[in-house]
C-alpha angles and dihedrals in degrees: 000000000000091000092049092049090049091054091051090054093049112120091235094054094085093048092049092049091049091050092050090048092051092048093050091047092049094050091045092051092047089052098050104026117106111259123231113264113265123226119258115276112278134176127253087247090059091051092048093047090046091053091053091050090047093051091049099045112016111027094081088071104021099039130252091277095037088253093134130246138231129212122269095268091045097233099108136041112245092190130351125239111269104200106120098015089107135214091290093065092050093047091049098046097043096033092057094044094246090120135085084046111238095206137346113271146140091277136012107246128211113261145153114319109248100195139050119253089251091056091047089051090051094052089046090052091053094049091045089053091061096062139338116280144145113314127221106272121248123249089254091054091058101034105125092198089067094051133085111242092194094055090041091054091056092049092046094052091049098045110020114020096081089070107019097040124249090276096043092251094133131241147211123280132187128293094021096304124128142193106241125232114267095207113116094009116139112255093236091054090053089051092047092049090054091047097047107027102223118211111326095357118106120236115257101192125177091277090059101036120010119228092252089053090050088054089051089054090050089050090052093050091046091051091051092047092051099038116111117241100244094173097053131262113003093213090219093307088263095133120215094002098069093026091056091045091051092049093046097045101040099027094049090041091056091049092050091047090049091049092051091047093050091047092053092048093052093047 
């Protein structure tokens, strides 16, 4: 007993107990924590073909092993590391024409898609083979007809409207960046953007917004995009910005025209 008590009083006993506690906690968390979504099953040929496409079109910025690169003076990132971004990030960036990047800028803008869907899938398979990451959603995950637009509208206003506008029309951010309009965007790309958080957008993984809630948001945006404008022209759905411009330009123009007409009549 005396020997056991002496060991308990040893200065290293607390450190050893803390280390054991951290190890047990870490293993327990790894066992029960939700795992990142894996990419859809793909063949070795897809991975090999995707790597060749990556080396030919992406490695100059992202590195030959997708480890990322910095500029010559080391103060800016030329291309971020891609291990762990998942197939969804590749499908979103290449499927919307943002990648390959046409020219350096504050923000990668949507453009013409440079690759076929098969080639995009192959590059996605290669990137997914490097480390686990968000997978491309299934057709059921992004089917707006299976979502609830009302519930999606509430989620959108809480999580998205401060940047994308309450009607998904987009809006300005800081330092010349902007949240793009969500009108006309493919449902799967909306889902992938929530899953991967491109550029200034935060990541809304399954712990933040569940897949069924993402589908509800897609249903809401689809309903807005397809809804007829019963009250007249929507003016871009940008609220007081375009409404104020319209009132200033046309209202003031009418007043000036009326003043000129009255002045000519009294002359």
